[in-house]
DRENDO-1510 file (C-alpha; in Angstrom, 1 decimal, always signed):
<recs>
REC; n; res; u; v; w
REC; 1; MET; +111.6; +71.0; +121.1 .
REC; 2; ILE; +109.3; +69.2; +123.5 .
REC; 3; ASP; +111.2; +69.1; +126.8 .
REC; 4; ASP; +111.3; +66.1; +129.2 .
REC; 5; SER; +108.8; +67.7; +131.5 .
REC; 6; ASN; +106.1; +67.0; +128.9 .
REC; 7; ILE; +107.0; +63.3; +128.6 .
REC; 8; ARG; +105.6; +61.0; +131.3 .
REC; 9; THR; +104.9; +57.4; +132.2 .
REC; 10; LEU; +101.2; +56.9; +133.0 .
REC; 11; VAL; +99.4; +53.8; +134.3 .
REC; 12; ILE; +96.4; +53.4; +132.1 .
REC; 13; GLU; +94.1; +50.4; +132.6 .
REC; 14; GLY; +96.8; +48.7; +134.7 .
REC; 15; GLU; +99.6; +49.1; +132.1 .
REC; 16; GLU; +102.5; +51.6; +131.9 .
REC; 17; LYS; +102.3; +53.8; +128.9 .
REC; 18; THR; +104.6; +56.5; +127.6 .
REC; 19; ALA; +102.6; +59.7; +127.3 .
REC; 20; ILE; +103.3; +63.1; +125.7 .
REC; 21; ARG; +101.5; +66.2; +127.0 .
REC; 22; ILE; +99.4; +67.9; +124.3 .
REC; 23; GLY; +98.0; +70.8; +126.3 .
REC; 24; GLU; +95.1; +71.2; +128.7 .
REC; 25; LYS; +91.6; +70.0; +128.6 .
REC; 26; GLU; +90.2; +73.5; +128.2 .
REC; 27; ASP; +92.4; +74.1; +125.1 .
REC; 28; SER; +90.1; +74.6; +122.2 .
REC; 29; LEU; +90.8; +72.3; +119.3 .
REC; 30; PRO; +89.1; +72.1; +115.9 .
REC; 31; GLY; +86.5; +69.4; +115.7 .
REC; 32; HIS; +88.3; +67.4; +112.9 .
REC; 33; ILE; +91.4; +66.7; +115.1 .
REC; 34; PHE; +91.7; +63.0; +115.9 .
REC; 35; GLN; +88.6; +62.3; +113.9 .
REC; 36; GLY; +88.6; +59.3; +111.5 .
REC; 37; GLU; +91.6; +57.1; +110.9 .
REC; 38; LYS; +94.6; +57.5; +113.1 .
REC; 39; HIS; +98.0; +58.1; +111.7 .
REC; 40; ASP; +100.9; +56.0; +112.8 .
REC; 41; SER; +104.0; +57.5; +114.3 .
REC; 42; LEU; +107.5; +56.2; +113.3 .
REC; 43; ILE; +110.5; +54.8; +115.1 .
REC; 44; CYS; +113.9; +54.4; +113.4 .
REC; 45; LYS; +116.6; +52.5; +115.2 .
REC; 46; ASP; +119.8; +51.2; +113.6 .
REC; 47; GLY; +118.5; +52.4; +110.2 .
REC; 48; THR; +115.3; +50.3; +110.5 .
REC; 49; VAL; +112.0; +52.1; +110.4 .
REC; 50; ARG; +108.8; +50.8; +111.9 .
REC; 51; ASP; +105.3; +52.1; +112.7 .
REC; 52; ILE; +103.9; +52.7; +116.2 .
REC; 53; LYS; +100.3; +53.5; +116.9 .
REC; 54; TYR; +99.0; +55.7; +119.7 .
REC; 55; GLY; +96.3; +54.5; +122.0 .
REC; 56; ALA; +94.0; +57.4; +122.7 .
REC; 57; ILE; +93.7; +60.9; +124.2 .
REC; 58; TYR; +94.0; +60.6; +128.0 .
REC; 59; ASN; +93.1; +63.3; +130.5 .
REC; 60; GLU; +94.8; +63.5; +133.9 .
REC; 61; GLY; +93.6; +66.4; +136.0 .
REC; 62; ILE; +93.6; +69.4; +133.7 .
REC; 63; GLU; +96.3; +67.9; +131.5 .
REC; 64; ARG; +95.7; +66.2; +128.1 .
REC; 65; TYR; +98.0; +63.5; +126.9 .
REC; 66; VAL; +98.4; +61.2; +124.0 .
REC; 67; TYR; +99.9; +57.8; +124.9 .
REC; 68; PHE; +101.8; +54.9; +123.3 .
REC; 69; ASP; +103.0; +51.5; +124.4 .
REC; 70; LYS; +105.9; +51.9; +126.9 .
REC; 71; MET; +109.1; +53.0; +125.3 .
REC; 72; GLU; +112.2; +54.9; +126.2 .
REC; 73; ILE; +112.2; +58.4; +124.7 .
REC; 74; CYS; +113.5; +61.8; +125.6 .
REC; 75; SER; +113.7; +65.3; +124.3 .
REC; 76; LEU; +115.7; +66.0; +121.2 .
REC; 77; GLU; +117.6; +68.6; +123.2 .
REC; 78; HIS; +119.7; +65.8; +124.6 .
REC; 79; ILE; +121.7; +65.6; +121.3 .
REC; 80; ALA; +123.6; +68.6; +122.7 .
REC; 81; SER; +124.1; +67.1; +126.2 .
REC; 82; THR; +123.6; +63.6; +127.5 .
REC; 83; HIS; +123.3; +62.0; +124.0 .
REC; 84; ARG; +125.8; +64.2; +122.3 .
REC; 85; GLY; +128.2; +61.3; +121.6 .
REC; 86; ASN; +125.5; +59.6; +119.5 .
REC; 87; ALA; +124.4; +62.8; +117.7 .
REC; 88; LEU; +125.5; +61.6; +114.3 .
REC; 89; LYS; +123.7; +58.3; +114.6 .
REC; 90; ILE; +120.6; +60.0; +115.9 .
REC; 91; ILE; +120.4; +62.4; +113.0 .
REC; 92; ARG; +121.2; +59.7; +110.4 .
REC; 93; ASN; +118.3; +57.7; +111.8 .
REC; 94; LEU; +116.2; +60.8; +111.5 .
REC; 95; ALA; +117.1; +61.2; +107.9 .
REC; 96; ILE; +116.4; +57.5; +107.2 .
REC; 97; ALA; +113.0; +57.8; +108.8 .
REC; 98; LEU; +112.1; +61.0; +106.9 .
REC; 99; GLU; +113.3; +59.5; +103.6 .
REC; 100; SER; +111.0; +56.5; +104.1 .
REC; 101; ALA; +107.9; +58.5; +105.1 .
REC; 102; ASP; +105.1; +59.4; +102.7 .
REC; 103; LYS; +104.2; +62.9; +101.8 .
REC; 104; ASP; +101.2; +63.1; +104.2 .
REC; 105; PHE; +103.3; +62.0; +107.1 .
REC; 106; LEU; +106.0; +64.7; +106.4 .
REC; 107; ASN; +103.4; +67.5; +105.9 .
REC; 108; LEU; +106.2; +69.8; +104.8 .
REC; 109; GLU; +104.3; +73.1; +104.6 .
REC; 110; THR; +107.4; +75.0; +105.6 .
REC; 111; GLY; +109.9; +72.8; +103.9 .
REC; 112; VAL; +111.3; +71.5; +107.2 .
REC; 113; PHE; +110.2; +68.9; +109.7 .
REC; 114; PRO; +109.1; +70.6; +113.0 .
REC; 115; LEU; +111.3; +69.8; +115.9 .
REC; 116; TYR; +108.4; +69.3; +118.2 .
REC; 117; ARG; +107.6; +66.1; +116.3 .
REC; 118; ILE; +111.1; +64.6; +117.0 .
REC; 119; PHE; +112.3; +62.7; +120.0 .
REC; 120; ILE; +115.3; +60.6; +120.8 .
REC; 121; TYR; +114.5; +56.9; +121.0 .
REC; 122; GLU; +116.5; +54.8; +123.4 .
REC; 123; ASP; +120.2; +55.8; +123.0 .
REC; 124; ASP; +120.6; +56.6; +119.3 .
REC; 125; GLY; +117.3; +56.2; +117.5 .
REC; 126; VAL; +114.5; +58.6; +116.8 .
REC; 127; PHE; +110.7; +58.7; +117.5 .
REC; 128; LEU; +108.6; +60.8; +115.1 .
REC; 129; LEU; +105.1; +61.9; +116.0 .
REC; 130; SER; +102.3; +61.4; +113.5 .
REC; 131; PRO; +101.0; +64.4; +111.5 .
REC; 132; ASP; +97.6; +64.5; +113.4 .
REC; 133; ILE; +99.4; +64.8; +116.7 .
REC; 134; GLY; +101.8; +67.3; +115.2 .
REC; 135; ASP; +98.8; +69.4; +114.1 .
REC; 136; VAL; +97.6; +69.6; +117.8 .
REC; 137; LEU; +101.0; +70.6; +119.0 .
REC; 138; SER; +101.3; +73.2; +116.3 .
REC; 139; LEU; +98.1; +74.8; +117.6 .
REC; 140; ILE; +99.2; +75.0; +121.2 .
REC; 141; ARG; +102.8; +75.9; +120.7 .
REC; 142; ARG; +103.7; +79.5; +121.8 .
REC; 143; PRO; +105.0; +81.8; +119.1 .
REC; 144; GLU; +108.5; +81.8; +120.6 .
REC; 145; GLU; +108.5; +78.0; +120.6 .
REC; 146; LYS; +107.4; +77.8; +117.0 .
REC; 147; ASN; +110.2; +80.2; +116.1 .
REC; 148; SER; +112.9; +78.0; +117.5 .
REC; 149; GLU; +111.2; +74.7; +116.3 .
REC; 150; VAL; +110.3; +75.8; +112.8 .
REC; 151; ASN; +111.2; +79.3; +111.7 .
REC; 152; ALA; +114.8; +79.2; +112.9 .
REC; 153; LEU; +115.4; +76.1; +110.6 .
REC; 154; ILE; +114.2; +77.8; +107.4 .
REC; 155; ARG; +117.1; +79.3; +105.5 .
REC; 156; ARG; +115.1; +81.5; +103.1 .
REC; 157; ASP; +117.7; +81.6; +100.4 .
REC; 158; SER; +117.9; +77.8; +100.0 .
REC; 159; GLU; +116.1; +75.7; +97.5 .
REC; 160; ASP; +112.8; +74.2; +98.7 .
REC; 161; ASN; +113.8; +70.6; +98.2 .
REC; 162; TYR; +117.2; +71.2; +99.9 .
REC; 163; ARG; +115.7; +72.3; +103.2 .
REC; 164; LEU; +115.5; +68.9; +104.8 .
REC; 165; ILE; +119.2; +68.3; +104.0 .
REC; 166; ALA; +120.0; +71.7; +105.5 .
REC; 167; GLN; +118.0; +70.8; +108.6 .
REC; 168; MET; +120.2; +67.7; +109.1 .
REC; 169; GLY; +123.3; +69.9; +109.0 .
REC; 170; GLU; +121.7; +72.4; +111.4 .
REC; 171; LEU; +121.0; +69.7; +113.9 .
REC; 172; LEU; +124.6; +68.5; +113.7 .
REC; 173; TYR; +125.7; +72.1; +114.4 .
REC; 174; TYR; +123.3; +72.2; +117.3 .
REC; 175; ALA; +124.7; +69.0; +118.7 .
REC; 176; ALA; +128.2; +70.4; +118.6 .
REC; 177; THR; +127.5; +73.9; +119.9 .
REC; 178; GLY; +124.3; +73.7; +121.9 .
REC; 179; ALA; +122.5; +76.2; +119.7 .
REC; 180; LEU; +120.9; +76.1; +116.2 .
REC; 181; PRO; +123.0; +78.1; +113.7 .
REC; 182; TYR; +120.2; +80.5; +112.8 .
REC; 183; ILE; +118.4; +80.8; +116.1 .
REC; 184; SER; +119.3; +84.5; +116.3 .
REC; 185; ASP; +117.0; +86.9; +114.5 .
REC; 186; ASP; +120.0; +89.0; +113.7 .
REC; 187; VAL; +121.8; +86.1; +112.0 .
REC; 188; ARG; +118.8; +85.3; +109.9 .
REC; 189; LEU; +118.4; +88.9; +108.9 .
REC; 190; TYR; +122.1; +89.3; +108.1 .
REC; 191; LYS; +123.2; +86.8; +105.4 .
REC; 192; TYR; +122.5; +83.6; +107.4 .
REC; 193; GLN; +126.2; +83.6; +108.5 .
REC; 194; GLU; +126.3; +81.5; +111.7 .
REC; 195; PHE; +129.1; +81.7; +114.3 .
REC; 196; PRO; +131.8; +79.5; +112.8 .
REC; 197; LEU; +131.7; +75.9; +114.0 .
REC; 198; SER; +135.4; +75.6; +114.3 .
REC; 199; SER; +135.5; +78.7; +116.4 .
REC; 200; ALA; +132.8; +77.4; +118.7 .
REC; 201; LEU; +134.5; +74.1; +119.2 .
REC; 202; GLY; +137.8; +75.9; +119.8 .
REC; 203; LEU; +136.2; +77.9; +122.6 .
REC; 204; LEU; +134.9; +74.6; +124.1 .
REC; 205; SER; +138.5; +73.2; +123.8 .
REC; 206; GLU; +137.3; +70.6; +121.4 .
REC; 207; SER; +137.8; +69.6; +117.8 .
REC; 208; LEU; +135.7; +67.7; +115.4 .
REC; 209; ASP; +136.9; +65.2; +112.8 .
REC; 210; GLU; +138.0; +67.3; +109.8 .
REC; 211; LYS; +135.8; +65.5; +107.3 .
REC; 212; THR; +132.8; +65.8; +109.5 .
REC; 213; LEU; +133.4; +69.5; +110.1 .
REC; 214; GLY; +133.8; +70.0; +106.4 .
REC; 215; PHE; +130.6; +68.1; +105.7 .
REC; 216; ILE; +128.6; +70.2; +108.1 .
REC; 217; ASN; +130.0; +73.5; +106.6 .
REC; 218; LEU; +129.3; +72.2; +103.1 .
REC; 219; ILE; +125.6; +71.7; +104.0 .
REC; 220; LEU; +125.3; +75.1; +105.7 .
REC; 221; HIS; +127.1; +77.1; +103.1 .
REC; 222; ALA; +126.1; +75.4; +99.8 .
REC; 223; LYS; +125.3; +77.8; +97.0 .
REC; 224; ARG; +122.2; +77.5; +95.0 .
REC; 225; GLN; +123.9; +75.6; +92.2 .
REC; 226; GLU; +125.5; +73.2; +94.7 .
REC; 227; MET; +122.1; +72.7; +96.3 .
REC; 228; ARG; +120.6; +71.8; +92.9 .
REC; 229; ASP; +123.5; +69.4; +92.2 .
REC; 230; ILE; +123.0; +67.7; +95.6 .
REC; 231; MET; +119.2; +67.3; +95.5 .
REC; 232; GLY; +118.9; +66.6; +91.8 .
REC; 233; ASN; +115.3; +66.2; +90.7 .
REC; 234; ARG; +114.3; +64.3; +93.8 .
REC; 235; SER; +111.6; +65.2; +96.3 .
REC; 236; PRO; +112.7; +66.8; +99.6 .
REC; 237; ALA; +112.6; +63.4; +101.4 .
REC; 238; LYS; +114.3; +61.4; +98.7 .
REC; 239; ALA; +117.0; +64.0; +98.4 .
REC; 240; LEU; +118.0; +62.9; +101.9 .
REC; 241; SER; +119.7; +59.9; +100.4 .
REC; 242; TRP; +122.6; +62.2; +99.6 .
REC; 243; PHE; +123.0; +63.0; +103.3 .
REC; 244; ILE; +122.5; +59.4; +104.4 .
REC; 245; SER; +125.1; +57.9; +102.0 .
REC; 246; ARG; +127.8; +60.6; +102.6 .
REC; 247; SER; +127.4; +60.6; +106.4 .
REC; 248; GLU; +127.8; +56.9; +106.7 .
REC; 249; MET; +131.6; +56.9; +107.0 .
REC; 250; LEU; +132.0; +60.1; +109.0 .
REC; 251; LYS; +133.4; +60.1; +112.5 .
REC; 252; TRP; +131.8; +61.9; +115.4 .
REC; 253; ASN; +134.3; +62.4; +118.2 .
REC; 254; LEU; +132.4; +64.8; +120.4 .
REC; 255; GLY; +131.3; +63.6; +123.9 .
REC; 256; GLU; +128.7; +64.4; +126.5 .
REC; 257; ARG; +128.3; +68.0; +127.6 .
REC; 258; LYS; +126.2; +69.8; +130.2 .
REC; 259; LYS; +124.0; +72.7; +129.1 .
REC; 260; GLU; +125.9; +75.2; +131.2 .
REC; 261; ASP; +129.1; +74.3; +129.4 .
REC; 262; TYR; +128.0; +76.3; +126.4 .
REC; 263; ALA; +127.9; +79.5; +128.4 .
REC; 264; VAL; +131.6; +80.0; +127.5 .
REC; 265; LEU; +130.6; +80.6; +123.9 .
REC; 266; GLU; +128.3; +83.6; +124.6 .
REC; 267; GLU; +130.7; +85.0; +127.1 .
REC; 268; SER; +133.7; +85.0; +124.7 .
REC; 269; GLU; +134.9; +88.2; +123.1 .
REC; 270; GLU; +134.9; +86.4; +119.7 .
REC; 271; TYR; +131.2; +85.6; +120.0 .
REC; 272; LYS; +130.3; +89.1; +121.2 .
REC; 273; SER; +132.1; +90.6; +118.2 .
REC; 274; PHE; +130.2; +88.2; +115.9 .
REC; 275; SER; +126.9; +89.1; +117.5 .
REC; 276; GLN; +127.6; +92.9; +117.2 .
REC; 277; LYS; +128.4; +92.4; +113.5 .
REC; 278; ALA; +125.2; +90.4; +112.9 .
REC; 279; TYR; +123.2; +93.0; +114.8 .
REC; 280; SER; +124.6; +95.9; +112.8 .
REC; 281; GLY; +124.1; +94.0; +109.5 .
REC; 282; ALA; +120.5; +93.0; +110.4 .
REC; 283; LYS; +119.7; +96.5; +111.4 .
REC; 284; ARG; +121.0; +97.8; +108.1 .
REC; 285; ASN; +119.3; +95.1; +106.0 .
REC; 286; THR; +116.0; +95.7; +107.9 .
REC; 287; PHE; +116.3; +99.4; +107.1 .
REC; 288; PHE; +116.9; +98.9; +103.4 .
REC; 289; ARG; +114.1; +96.3; +103.2 .
REC; 290; LYS; +111.6; +98.6; +104.8 .
REC; 291; LYS; +112.8; +101.8; +103.1 .
REC; 292; GLY; +114.2; +100.1; +100.0 .
REC; 293; THR; +111.3; +100.9; +97.7 .
REC; 294; MET; +111.1; +104.5; +98.8 .
REC; 295; MET; +114.9; +104.8; +98.3 .
REC; 296; ILE; +114.8; +103.3; +94.9 .
REC; 297; VAL; +112.0; +105.7; +93.9 .
REC; 298; ALA; +114.0; +108.5; +95.3 .
REC; 299; LEU; +117.1; +107.4; +93.4 .
REC; 300; ILE; +115.1; +107.2; +90.2 .
REC; 301; VAL; +113.7; +110.7; +90.8 .
REC; 302; VAL; +117.2; +112.0; +91.6 .
REC; 303; ALA; +118.6; +110.3; +88.4 .
REC; 304; PHE; +115.8; +111.8; +86.4 .
REC; 305; LEU; +116.3; +115.2; +87.9 .
REC; 306; SER; +120.0; +114.9; +87.4 .
REC; 307; ALA; +119.6; +114.0; +83.8 .
REC; 308; PHE; +117.1; +116.9; +83.4 .
REC; 309; LEU; +119.3; +119.3; +85.2 .
REC; 310; TYR; +122.3; +118.1; +83.2 .
REC; 311; ASP; +120.5; +118.7; +79.9 .
REC; 312; TYR; +119.2; +122.1; +81.3 .
REC; 313; VAL; +122.6; +123.2; +82.5 .
REC; 314; SER; +124.2; +122.0; +79.3 .
REC; 315; ALA; +121.7; +124.0; +77.3 .
REC; 316; LEU; +122.4; +127.0; +79.4 .
REC; 317; LEU; +126.1; +126.6; +78.9 .
REC; 318; GLU; +125.9; +125.8; +75.2 .
REC; 319; PRO; +126.8; +128.7; +73.0 .
REC; 320; PRO; +123.9; +130.3; +71.1 .
REC; 321; VAL; +123.4; +129.8; +67.4 .
REC; 322; SER; +124.5; +133.4; +67.0 .
REC; 323; ALA; +127.8; +133.0; +68.9 .
REC; 324; GLY; +130.6; +134.8; +67.1 .
REC; 325; GLU; +128.1; +137.3; +65.5 .
REC; 326; ASP; +128.1; +141.0; +66.1 .
REC; 327; GLN; +125.0; +142.7; +67.6 .
REC; 328; GLU; +123.5; +143.1; +64.1 .
REC; 329; GLY; +124.2; +139.5; +63.3 .
REC; 330; VAL; +122.5; +138.4; +66.6 .
REC; 331; VAL; +119.3; +140.3; +65.7 .
REC; 332; MET; +119.2; +138.8; +62.2 .
REC; 333; SER; +119.7; +135.3; +63.6 .
REC; 334; PHE; +116.9; +136.0; +66.1 .
REC; 335; TYR; +114.4; +136.9; +63.3 .
REC; 336; GLU; +115.6; +134.0; +61.1 .
REC; 337; ALA; +114.8; +131.6; +64.0 .
REC; 338; GLN; +111.4; +133.3; +64.5 .
REC; 339; ASN; +110.5; +132.8; +60.8 .
REC; 340; SER; +111.5; +129.1; +61.2 .
REC; 341; LEU; +109.5; +128.8; +64.4 .
REC; 342; MET; +112.7; +127.5; +66.1 .
REC; 343; LEU; +112.0; +128.9; +69.5 .
REC; 344; ASP; +115.1; +127.4; +71.2 .
REC; 345; ASP; +117.4; +129.0; +68.6 .
REC; 346; MET; +115.5; +132.3; +68.9 .
REC; 347; LEU; +115.9; +132.4; +72.7 .
REC; 348; SER; +119.4; +130.9; +72.8 .
REC; 349; ALA; +121.1; +134.3; +73.1 .
REC; 350; VAL; +118.3; +135.9; +75.2 .
REC; 351; LYS; +119.1; +136.3; +78.9 .
REC; 352; LYS; +117.1; +137.8; +81.8 .
REC; 353; THR; +114.3; +139.3; +79.7 .
REC; 354; ASP; +111.0; +138.4; +78.1 .
REC; 355; VAL; +110.5; +138.1; +74.4 .
REC; 356; PRO; +107.0; +139.4; +73.3 .
REC; 357; GLN; +106.6; +137.0; +70.3 .
REC; 358; GLU; +107.6; +133.9; +72.3 .
REC; 359; THR; +104.0; +132.8; +72.9 .
REC; 360; GLU; +102.9; +133.2; +69.3 .
REC; 361; VAL; +105.9; +131.4; +67.9 .
REC; 362; MET; +105.4; +128.5; +70.4 .
REC; 363; THR; +101.7; +128.3; +69.5 .
REC; 364; LEU; +102.4; +128.2; +65.7 .
REC; 365; TYR; +105.2; +125.6; +66.2 .
REC; 366; VAL; +102.9; +123.3; +68.1 .
REC; 367; THR; +100.1; +123.7; +65.6 .
REC; 368; SER; +102.4; +123.0; +62.7 .
REC; 369; ARG; +103.9; +119.9; +64.3 .
REC; 370; MET; +100.4; +118.5; +65.1 .
REC; 371; ARG; +99.3; +119.0; +61.5 .
REC; 372; MET; +102.5; +117.2; +60.4 .
REC; 373; ALA; +101.9; +114.3; +62.8 .
REC; 374; TYR; +98.3; +113.8; +62.0 .
REC; 375; GLU; +98.1; +114.9; +58.3 .
REC; 376; ALA; +101.7; +114.6; +57.1 .
REC; 377; TYR; +101.3; +118.2; +56.0 .
REC; 378; ASN; +103.3; +121.3; +57.0 .
REC; 379; PRO; +100.9; +124.3; +56.9 .
REC; 380; MET; +103.5; +127.0; +57.3 .
REC; 381; VAL; +104.2; +129.1; +54.2 .
REC; 382; ASP; +107.6; +130.6; +53.7 .
REC; 383; ILE; +107.0; +134.3; +53.9 .
REC; 384; ASP; +109.8; +135.5; +51.6 .
REC; 385; LYS; +108.9; +132.9; +48.9 .
REC; 386; TRP; +105.2; +133.9; +49.1 .
REC; 387; ILE; +105.9; +137.6; +48.7 .
REC; 388; ASP; +108.4; +137.0; +45.9 .
REC; 389; ALA; +105.7; +134.9; +44.1 .
REC; 390; GLY; +103.3; +137.8; +44.2 .
REC; 391; MET; +101.2; +136.8; +47.2 .
REC; 392; PRO; +99.3; +133.9; +45.4 .
REC; 393; ASP; +96.5; +131.8; +46.7 .
REC; 394; ILE; +97.4; +129.1; +49.2 .
REC; 395; ASN; +96.3; +125.6; +50.1 .
REC; 396; PRO; +93.4; +125.2; +52.5 .
REC; 397; GLY; +94.5; +125.4; +56.1 .
REC; 398; ALA; +97.9; +126.9; +55.3 .
REC; 399; VAL; +99.2; +129.7; +57.6 .
REC; 400; ILE; +101.2; +132.7; +56.6 .
REC; 401; TYR; +103.5; +134.2; +59.2 .
REC; 402; GLY; +106.9; +135.8; +59.2 .
REC; 403; VAL; +109.1; +138.9; +59.5 .
REC; 404; THR; +110.4; +140.7; +56.4 .
REC; 405; ASP; +112.1; +144.0; +55.4 .
REC; 406; ILE; +114.3; +144.2; +58.5 .
REC; 407; LYS; +116.1; +147.5; +58.9 .
REC; 408; LEU; +118.5; +148.0; +61.8 .
REC; 409; GLU; +119.1; +151.3; +63.5 .
REC; 410; ARG; +121.9; +151.8; +66.0 .
REC; 411; ILE; +120.6; +153.6; +69.1 .
REC; 412; ASP; +123.8; +153.5; +71.2 .
REC; 413; GLU; +126.7; +151.2; +71.8 .
REC; 414; ASP; +124.6; +148.4; +73.2 .
REC; 415; THR; +121.2; +149.1; +71.7 .
REC; 416; ILE; +119.7; +148.4; +68.3 .
REC; 417; ALA; +116.2; +149.2; +67.0 .
REC; 418; ALA; +114.9; +146.7; +64.4 .
REC; 419; HIS; +112.2; +148.1; +62.1 .
REC; 420; SER; +110.4; +145.3; +60.2 .
REC; 421; VAL; +107.2; +144.2; +58.6 .
REC; 422; TRP; +105.3; +141.3; +60.2 .
REC; 423; TYR; +102.7; +139.2; +58.4 .
REC; 424; THR; +100.4; +137.5; +60.8 .
REC; 425; PRO; +97.1; +135.5; +60.6 .
REC; 426; TYR; +95.6; +137.7; +63.4 .
REC; 427; SER; +94.9; +141.3; +63.8 .
REC; 428; LYS; +96.9; +142.0; +66.9 .
REC; 429; SER; +100.3; +140.6; +68.1 .
REC; 430; GLY; +99.5; +137.4; +70.0 .
REC; 431; ASP; +95.7; +137.7; +69.6 .
REC; 432; ILE; +95.1; +134.5; +67.6 .
REC; 433; GLU; +91.5; +134.3; +68.7 .
REC; 434; ASP; +90.7; +137.2; +66.3 .
REC; 435; ASP; +91.5; +135.0; +63.3 .
REC; 436; SER; +89.1; +136.4; +60.6 .
REC; 437; THR; +88.9; +132.9; +58.9 .
REC; 438; ASP; +87.2; +131.4; +61.9 .
REC; 439; THR; +84.1; +130.4; +60.0 .
REC; 440; GLU; +82.4; +127.0; +59.5 .
REC; 441; ASN; +83.7; +126.4; +55.9 .
REC; 442; PRO; +86.4; +129.0; +55.2 .
REC; 443; THR; +87.5; +129.7; +51.6 .
REC; 444; TYR; +90.1; +132.2; +52.4 .
REC; 445; ILE; +92.4; +133.5; +55.1 .
REC; 446; THR; +93.0; +137.1; +56.1 .
REC; 447; ILE; +96.7; +138.1; +56.6 .
REC; 448; TYR; +97.6; +141.3; +58.4 .
REC; 449; GLU; +100.6; +143.4; +57.5 .
REC; 450; ASN; +102.1; +145.2; +60.5 .
REC; 451; GLU; +105.0; +147.6; +60.9 .
REC; 452; VAL; +106.9; +146.7; +64.1 .
REC; 453; THR; +109.8; +148.4; +65.9 .
REC; 454; GLN; +111.6; +146.1; +68.4 .
REC; 455; VAL; +114.4; +147.5; +70.5 .
REC; 456; PHE; +117.2; +145.1; +71.5 .
REC; 457; ASP; +119.6; +145.7; +74.4 .
REC; 458; PHE; +122.9; +143.8; +74.5 .
REC; 459; THR; +125.4; +142.7; +77.1 .
REC; 460; TRP; +128.8; +141.1; +76.4 .
REC; 461; ASN; +129.4; +138.0; +78.5 .
REC; 462; ASP; +132.8; +136.7; +79.7 .
REC; 463; ARG; +132.4; +133.6; +77.6 .
REC; 464; GLY; +132.8; +135.6; +74.4 .
REC; 465; TRP; +129.5; +136.4; +72.8 .
REC; 466; TRP; +126.6; +138.9; +72.9 .
REC; 467; ASN; +123.5; +138.2; +75.0 .
REC; 468; ILE; +120.1; +139.9; +74.3 .
REC; 469; THR; +119.1; +141.5; +77.6 .
REC; 470; GLY; +116.1; +143.4; +76.3 .
REC; 471; ALA; +113.7; +142.8; +73.4 .
REC; 472; LYS; +110.8; +145.3; +73.9 .
REC; 473; ILE; +108.3; +146.0; +71.1 .
REC; 474; THR; +107.9; +149.8; +71.1 .
REC; 475; GLU; +105.7; +150.1; +68.0 .
REC; 476; PHE; +103.2; +147.7; +66.5 .
REC; 477; GLU; +101.0; +149.3; +63.8 .
REC; 478; GLU; +98.6; +147.5; +61.5 .
REC; 479; LYS; +99.2; +148.9; +58.0 .
REC; 480; GLY; +96.9; +146.7; +55.9 .
REC; 481; GLU; +95.2; +143.3; +55.5 .
REC; 482; TYR; +95.1; +140.9; +52.6 .
REC; 483; ARG; +92.4; +138.3; +51.7 .
REC; 484; VAL; +94.3; +135.2; +50.5 .
REC; 485; ASP; +92.0; +132.7; +48.8 .
REC; 486; TYR; +92.4; +129.0; +49.3 .
REC; 487; ILE; +93.1; +126.8; +46.3 .
REC; 488; MET; +90.1; +124.4; +46.4 .
REC; 489; ASN; +90.6; +122.1; +43.4 .
REC; 490; GLU; +94.2; +122.3; +42.4 .
REC; 491; ASP; +97.6; +122.2; +43.9 .
REC; 492; SER; +99.1; +125.3; +45.3 .
REC; 493; PRO; +101.7; +126.9; +43.1 .
REC; 494; MET; +103.7; +127.9; +46.2 .
REC; 495; PRO; +106.1; +125.5; +47.8 .
REC; 496; GLN; +105.0; +124.8; +51.3 .
REC; 497; GLY; +107.1; +124.4; +54.4 .
REC; 498; VAL; +109.2; +126.6; +56.7 .
</recs>
């Protein structure tokens, strides 16, 4: 708020004028300021609004002033001191003036009307500076002044068209307590919960008319839906009609105060407790606002990892498909899963050891699933059905792979050697790059017959089943190879699929 030291009476061309300081001569101002048509300022007294023109820019010494015809004005600060008894009338006149003003005069870039444009006129009226003078003051105001004259009035969780109504309530609170409700950074950062008006008045040994107290609290604490109901579809200025009509019959029974009287509020234990709570809440909210995104990302990562770990741990704890089988049954289940390319089932009973055929099973599984996805065709030939059918020709691109003729040999109490025949589309175990059909237009595939001995070691776990703790291939001998032609112009007689 512009204080009284910036309001002077100057004698200009023999006449007394009321002048308001707008900086110093050396203050740099944009060239467009005060160019062209002048804007009128406003006076509202007893609910009647009238225009008042300013004379010119006047320099006295190093000071720059804008002057008007002689009038009685003082700083808006006086609504909390010498003019406190007329505060409700002053703020009602302010609302009436703002409601009558056009959009250009209001210049509501922030949604509120800057306090540096408002003065008390005579005893209970208001004088409002024109927007062009307001622009000059805006340029020369210090950041801390703008904070208390504009920023502290903006309740960021309020509806835009409600902010002028909120400003009227905030000024009534200021008149009663000597401080704007949201002047503290901590209060603004923590829920916009002001020091309770009733508590402040109690500490001042005063009380406000109950309806007036309730009216101010309603304005300050209105929820969004209540704000919408109050302002309706009206513009910010026109929405002030709600404030004007409902404040008309209110009583204002607070009298004059000195500025120093309000020190009792900040010195009270109740206010100190309130300030500490606001400080802690603001600090917490600031932390979460600055770190919130990082924390949300971290929580998402934690949730993802937790889900992954849950699935992983669940899979670890889940009984294998061979649970309940003896050692021989576990081996047969292992090879059945290998033939089906079901790697998870194959490894479900394997603990703390490598499985030599894991890579080839995984590779064939991925290859088959890609063919199924892109061609709707499963290339894997069931090994037992193919042998039983006499090893016939197969469809182009089909793959023959599998374990047959499994014979188990007990080595000791916890060891079994499995002797079997493996049919593979490569000449060495795992060496798929040696596929003999790797030609430009293959008409056949070469299948290799291998005699394999794989030794399985077992350990009984305390959950009640056998785990494979060793699966070493001790022999892998190629015994023969077969040329299997592709069926080029007719359907394969062999059923396809795993």
